[in-house]
DSSP file (Angstrom, degrees, kcal/mol; ACC not computed):
  #  RESIDUE AA STRUCTURE BP1 BP2  ACC     N-H-->O    O-->H-N    N-H-->O    O-->H-N    TCO  KAPPA ALPHA  PHI   PSI    X-CA   Y-CA   Z-CA
    1    1 A M              0   0    0      0, 0.0     2,-0.6     0, 0.0     5,-0.1   0.000 360.0 360.0 360.0 140.7   36.8   -9.3   19.4
    2    2 A D    >   -     0   0    0      1,-0.2     3,-1.6     3,-0.0     4,-0.2  -0.625 360.0-150.6 -68.0 113.9   33.5  -11.2   19.0
    3    3 A Q  G >  S+     0   0    0     -2,-0.6     3,-0.9     1,-0.3    50,-0.5   0.686  90.3  67.1 -67.5 -13.7   30.9   -8.8   20.1
    4    4 A S  G 3  S+     0   0    0      1,-0.2    -1,-0.3    48,-0.1    -2,-0.0   0.728  99.4  52.2 -76.0 -17.1   28.5  -11.6   21.2
    5    5 A K  G <  S+     0   0    0     -3,-1.6    24,-2.3    23,-0.1     2,-0.4   0.445  94.2  87.6 -95.7   3.2   31.0  -12.5   23.9
    6    6 A M  E <   -A   28   0A   0     -3,-0.9    47,-1.8    22,-0.2     2,-0.3  -0.876  55.4-176.9-106.4 131.7   31.1   -8.9   25.3
    7    7 A K  E     -AB  27  52A   0     20,-3.2    20,-2.3    -2,-0.4     2,-0.5  -0.866  19.5-133.3-122.6 163.8   28.7   -7.7   27.9
    8    8 A I  E     -AB  26  51A   0     43,-3.1    43,-2.3    -2,-0.3     2,-0.5  -0.952  13.7-144.9-118.4 130.5   28.1   -4.4   29.6
    9    9 A A  E     +AB  25  50A   0     16,-2.0    15,-2.6    -2,-0.5    16,-1.3  -0.790  24.7 176.6 -95.7 133.9   27.6   -4.1   33.4
   10   10 A Y  E     -AB  23  49A   0     39,-2.9    39,-2.7    -2,-0.5     2,-0.5  -0.912  27.8-140.6-128.4 155.5   25.2   -1.4   34.7
   11   11 A V  E     -A   22   0A   0     11,-1.7    11,-1.9    -2,-0.3     2,-0.6  -0.988  22.3-146.7-108.4 130.2   23.7   -0.1   37.9
   12   12 A V  E     -A   21   0A   0     -2,-0.5     2,-0.4    35,-0.2     9,-0.2  -0.855  15.3-173.7-100.3 120.5   20.1    0.9   37.7
   13   13 A T  E     -A   20   0A   0      7,-2.8     7,-3.1    -2,-0.6     2,-0.5  -0.959  11.1-150.2-119.0 129.7   19.0    3.7   39.8
   14   14 A Q  E     -A   19   0A   0     -2,-0.4     2,-0.4     5,-0.2     5,-0.2  -0.843  13.6-179.8-100.2 133.5   15.2    4.8   40.2
   15   15 A R  E >   -A   18   0A   0      3,-2.2     3,-1.4    -2,-0.5     2,-0.4  -0.887  65.8 -46.2-131.7 106.2   14.5    8.3   40.8
   16   16 A G  T 3  S-     0   0    0     -2,-0.4     0, 0.0     1,-0.2     0, 0.0  -0.617 123.3 -25.3  63.2-123.1   10.8    9.0   41.1
   17   17 A T  T 3  S+     0   0    0     -2,-0.4     2,-0.3    -3,-0.1    -1,-0.2   0.393 122.4  89.8 -97.8   2.5    9.2    7.2   38.1
   18   18 A K  E <   -A   15   0A   0     -3,-1.4    -3,-2.2    50,-0.0     2,-0.4  -0.696  61.7-149.7-100.8 144.5   12.4    7.3   36.0
   19   19 A K  E     -A   14   0A   0     -2,-0.3    49,-1.5    -5,-0.2     2,-0.4  -0.980  11.2-160.8-117.1 132.5   15.2    4.5   35.8
   20   20 A Y  E     -AC  13  67A   0     -7,-3.1    -7,-2.8    -2,-0.4     2,-0.5  -0.926   4.7-152.3-113.7 137.0   18.8    5.7   35.0
   21   21 A W  E     -AC  12  66A   0     45,-2.1    45,-1.2    -2,-0.4     2,-0.6  -0.931   9.2-167.1-108.8 125.2   21.3    3.2   33.8
   22   22 A T  E     -A   11   0A   0    -11,-1.9   -11,-1.7    -2,-0.5     2,-0.5  -0.956  22.1-128.3-111.3 123.5   25.0    3.9   34.6
   23   23 A R  E     +A   10   0A   0     -2,-0.6   -13,-0.3    41,-0.3    41,-0.1  -0.593  34.8 167.6 -69.8 118.4   27.6    1.9   32.8
   24   24 A I  E     -     0   0A   0    -15,-2.6    16,-3.8    -2,-0.5    17,-1.2   0.451  54.6 -40.4-115.4  -5.9   30.0    0.6   35.5
   25   25 A G  E     -AD   9  39A   0    -16,-1.3   -16,-2.0    14,-0.3     2,-0.3  -0.992  55.4 -90.3 172.5-171.0   32.1   -2.0   33.6
   26   26 A V  E     -AD   8  38A   0     12,-2.2    12,-3.3    -2,-0.3     2,-0.3  -0.919  20.0-156.7-130.2 161.8   32.3   -4.9   31.1
   27   27 A A  E     -AD   7  37A   0    -20,-2.3   -20,-3.2    -2,-0.3     2,-0.4  -0.972   5.6-157.3-129.8 146.4   32.1   -8.6   31.2
   28   28 A F  E     -AD   6  36A   0      8,-2.3     8,-2.5    -2,-0.3     2,-0.4  -0.997  17.1-128.2-125.9 134.3   33.5  -11.2   28.8
   29   29 A V  E     - D   0  35A   0    -24,-2.3     6,-0.2    -2,-0.4     2,-0.1  -0.656  22.1-149.0 -81.3 122.5   32.2  -14.7   28.2
   30   30 A N    >   -     0   0    0      4,-3.7     3,-1.9    -2,-0.4    -1,-0.0  -0.391  32.4 -97.1 -84.3 173.2   34.8  -17.5   28.4
   31   31 A R  T 3  S+     0   0    0      1,-0.3    -1,-0.1     2,-0.1    -2,-0.0   0.811 123.8  52.2 -57.8 -33.5   34.7  -20.7   26.4
   32   32 A D  T 3  S-     0   0    0      2,-0.0    -1,-0.3     1,-0.0     3,-0.1   0.255 122.7-102.1 -94.5  17.5   33.1  -22.6   29.3
   33   33 A G  S <  S+     0   0    0     -3,-1.9    -2,-0.1     1,-0.3     2,-0.1   0.469  83.0 123.9  83.8   1.3   30.3  -20.1   29.7
   34   34 A S        -     0   0    0     -5,-0.1    -4,-3.7     1,-0.0     2,-0.4  -0.433  53.9-122.9 -85.8 169.9   31.8  -18.3   32.8
   35   35 A F  E     -D   29   0A   0     -6,-0.2     2,-0.5    -2,-0.1    -6,-0.2  -0.913  10.7-150.3-118.9 139.7   32.5  -14.6   32.9
   36   36 A N  E     -D   28   0A   0     -8,-2.5    -8,-2.3    -2,-0.4     2,-0.5  -0.932  26.4-162.6 -97.1 131.0   35.4  -12.2   33.5
   37   37 A V  E     -D   27   0A   0     -2,-0.5     2,-0.5   -10,-0.2   -10,-0.2  -0.947  15.6-172.1-120.1 134.9   34.2   -9.0   34.9
   38   38 A K  E     -D   26   0A   0    -12,-3.3   -12,-2.2    -2,-0.5     2,-0.3  -0.947  13.8-169.7-119.9 112.2   36.0   -5.6   35.0
   39   39 A L  E     -D   25   0A   0     -2,-0.5   -14,-0.3   -14,-0.2     3,-0.1  -0.783  20.2-172.2-107.3 145.7   34.2   -3.0   37.1
   40   40 A E  S    S+     0   0    0    -16,-3.8     2,-0.3    -2,-0.3   -15,-0.2   0.552  80.5  15.1 -99.0 -19.0   35.1    0.7   37.2
   41   41 A A  S    S-     0   0    0    -17,-1.2    -1,-0.2     2,-0.0   -17,-0.1  -0.947  71.7-130.1-148.8 166.7   32.7    1.4   40.0
   42   42 A M        -     0   0    0     -2,-0.3     2,-0.2    -3,-0.1   -31,-0.0  -0.973  27.0-123.0-121.5 132.5   30.7   -0.6   42.6
   43   43 A P    >   -     0   0    0      0, 0.0     3,-1.3     0, 0.0     5,-0.0  -0.514   9.4-139.3 -73.3 140.0   26.9    0.0   43.1
   44   44 A V  T 3  S+     0   0    0      1,-0.3    -2,-0.0    -2,-0.2     0, 0.0   0.731 103.2  57.5 -68.1 -22.2   25.9    1.0   46.7
   45   45 A N  T 3  S-     0   0    0      2,-0.2    -1,-0.3     1,-0.0     3,-0.1   0.429 108.0-124.9 -92.7   1.1   22.8   -1.2   46.4
   46   46 A G  S <  S+     0   0    0     -3,-1.3     2,-0.5     1,-0.2    -2,-0.1   0.552  70.6 124.6  71.1   7.2   24.9   -4.3   45.6
   47   47 A E        -     0   0    0    -35,-0.1     2,-0.4     2,-0.0   -35,-0.2  -0.898  36.8-175.9-108.0 125.2   23.0   -5.0   42.3
   48   48 A I        -     0   0    0     -2,-0.5     2,-0.5   -37,-0.1   -37,-0.2  -0.989  11.2-155.7-118.2 134.4   24.7   -5.3   38.9
   49   49 A H  E     -B   10   0A   0    -39,-2.7   -39,-2.9    -2,-0.4     2,-0.4  -0.956  10.4-159.6-107.6 119.7   22.7   -5.7   35.8
   50   50 A V  E     +B    9   0A   0     -2,-0.5     2,-0.3   -41,-0.2   -41,-0.2  -0.872  14.3 174.8-106.9 126.3   24.6   -7.4   32.8
   51   51 A R  E     -B    8   0A   0    -43,-2.3   -43,-3.1    -2,-0.4   -24,-0.2  -0.913  38.9 -92.3-131.9 160.8   23.5   -7.0   29.2
   52   52 A D  E     -B    7   0A   0     -2,-0.3     2,-0.5   -45,-0.2   -45,-0.2  -0.280  53.8-100.6 -65.3 156.5   24.7   -8.0   25.9
   53   53 A Y        -     0   0    0    -47,-1.8   -47,-0.1   -50,-0.5    -1,-0.1  -0.723  40.3-174.3 -84.8 128.0   26.9   -5.3   24.3
   54   54 A V        -     0   0    0     -2,-0.5    21,-0.1    -3,-0.1   -47,-0.0  -0.964  24.2-126.3-123.2 115.4   25.0   -3.2   21.6
   55   55 A P        -     0   0    0      0, 0.0     2,-0.2     0, 0.0   -52,-0.0  -0.207  25.2-119.9 -59.2 146.0   27.0   -0.7   19.7
   56   56 A R        -     0   0    0      1,-0.1     2,-0.1     4,-0.1    17,-0.1  -0.506  25.8-104.3 -82.0 155.7   25.8    2.9   19.7
   57   57 A E    >   -     0   0    0     15,-0.2     3,-1.2    -2,-0.2     2,-0.1  -0.424  48.7 -94.4 -69.6 151.2   24.9    4.8   16.6
   58   58 A E  T 3  S+     0   0    0      1,-0.2    -1,-0.1    -2,-0.1     3,-0.1  -0.499 110.8  27.9 -68.5 144.2   27.5    7.4   15.5
   59   59 A G  T 3  S+     0   0    0      1,-0.3    -1,-0.2    -2,-0.1     2,-0.1   0.283  86.5 134.2  91.0  -8.5   26.7   10.8   17.0
   60   60 A E    <   -     0   0    0     -3,-1.2    -1,-0.3     1,-0.1    -4,-0.1  -0.350  62.5 -98.9 -75.5 153.2   24.8    9.7   20.0
   61   61 A E        -     0   0    0     -3,-0.1     2,-0.3    -2,-0.1    -1,-0.1  -0.355  43.1-171.4 -71.5 154.6   25.5   11.2   23.4
   62   62 A S        +     0   0    0      3,-0.0     9,-0.0    -2,-0.0    -1,-0.0  -0.979  34.0  48.4-144.9 152.5   27.8    9.3   25.8
   63   63 A G  S    S+     0   0    0     -2,-0.3    -2,-0.0     1,-0.2   -41,-0.0   0.212  75.9  39.2  98.5 143.8   28.8    9.6   29.3
   64   64 A G  S    S-     0   0    0    -41,-0.1   -41,-0.3     2,-0.0    -1,-0.2   0.081  99.5 -42.0  69.6 173.4   27.1   10.0   32.6
   65   65 A P        -     0   0    0      0, 0.0     2,-0.3     0, 0.0   -43,-0.2  -0.434  65.0-169.6 -65.4 142.9   23.8    8.5   33.8
   66   66 A T  E     -C   21   0A   0    -45,-1.2   -45,-2.1    -2,-0.1     2,-0.2  -0.971  31.3-100.8-136.3 159.5   21.1    8.5   31.1
   67   67 A L  E >>  -C   20   0A   0     -2,-0.3     3,-0.9   -47,-0.2     4,-0.8  -0.567  37.0-128.7 -73.0 137.3   17.4    7.8   31.0
   68   68 A L  G >4 S+     0   0    0    -49,-1.5     3,-1.2     1,-0.3     4,-0.5   0.908 106.6  56.4 -61.4 -42.2   17.1    4.2   29.6
   69   69 A K  G 34 S+     0   0    0      1,-0.3     3,-0.3     2,-0.1    -1,-0.3   0.818 115.4  38.7 -60.9 -28.0   14.6    5.2   26.9
   70   70 A K  G <4 S+     0   0    0     -3,-0.9    -1,-0.3     1,-0.2    -2,-0.2   0.502  91.3  92.8 -97.1  -5.1   17.1    7.8   25.6
   71   71 A A  S << S-     0   0    0     -3,-1.2    -1,-0.2    -4,-0.8    -2,-0.1   0.738  76.7-144.2 -67.5 -22.1   20.2    5.6   26.1
   72   72 A G        +     0   0    0     -4,-0.5   -15,-0.2    -3,-0.3    -1,-0.1   0.736  58.8 129.9  67.1  16.8   20.3    4.2   22.5
   73   73 A N  S    S-     0   0    0     -5,-0.4    -1,-0.1     2,-0.2     3,-0.1   0.362  79.5-110.1 -89.8   7.6   21.6    0.8   24.0
   74   74 A G  S    S+     0   0    0      1,-0.2     2,-0.4   -20,-0.0   -18,-0.0   0.484  79.6 118.9  87.3  -1.1   19.0   -1.2   22.2
   75   75 A H        -     0   0    0     -7,-0.2     2,-0.2   -21,-0.1    -1,-0.2  -0.864  55.9-133.4-112.2 133.3   17.0   -2.2   25.3
   76   76 A L    >   -     0   0    0     -2,-0.4     3,-0.9     1,-0.1     4,-0.2  -0.571  13.5-131.5 -85.2 148.1   13.4   -1.4   26.1
   77   77 A D  G >  S+     0   0    0      1,-0.2     3,-1.9    -2,-0.2    -1,-0.1   0.877 105.5  60.6 -61.3 -41.2   12.3   -0.1   29.6
   78   78 A E  G >  S+     0   0    0      1,-0.3     3,-0.7     2,-0.1    -1,-0.2   0.754  94.1  65.5 -64.8 -24.2    9.5   -2.6   29.8
   79   79 A A  G <  S+     0   0    0     -3,-0.9    -1,-0.3     1,-0.2    -2,-0.2   0.539  97.0  56.8 -71.7  -6.6   12.0   -5.5   29.7
   80   80 A F  G <   +     0   0    0     -3,-1.9    -1,-0.2    -4,-0.2    -2,-0.1  -0.281  68.3 159.3-129.6  46.4   13.5   -4.5   33.0
   81   81 A A    <   -     0   0    0     -3,-0.7     3,-0.1     1,-0.1    -3,-0.0  -0.383  49.2-103.4 -58.5 138.3   10.6   -4.6   35.4
   82   82 A E        -     0   0    0     -2,-0.1     2,-0.2     1,-0.1    -1,-0.1  -0.406  41.8-102.5 -62.9 144.7   11.8   -4.9   39.0
   83   83 A P              0   0    0      0, 0.0    -1,-0.1     0, 0.0    -3,-0.0  -0.511 360.0 360.0 -70.4 140.3   11.3   -8.4   40.4
   84   84 A A              0   0    0     -2,-0.2    -2,-0.1    -3,-0.1    -3,-0.0   0.453 360.0 360.0 -73.6 360.0    8.3   -8.8   42.7
């Protein structure tokens, strides 16, 4: 499968000053630009954040909520400021 067509669905939870990203599903881009989304969980706040799939390095931790800066998913914390 073309990795550029695969997305990951997350719920972002703030606890104190830290944000935790929990993977809750995947999304696939169709030829017409629409998405097929397969969720394994639903966020209680109703917000889902969808990001491009970034393969993890071999030997990295997986499973459970992780602090974004340690997640190894290729995304920086500063890029995800809460909307005003």
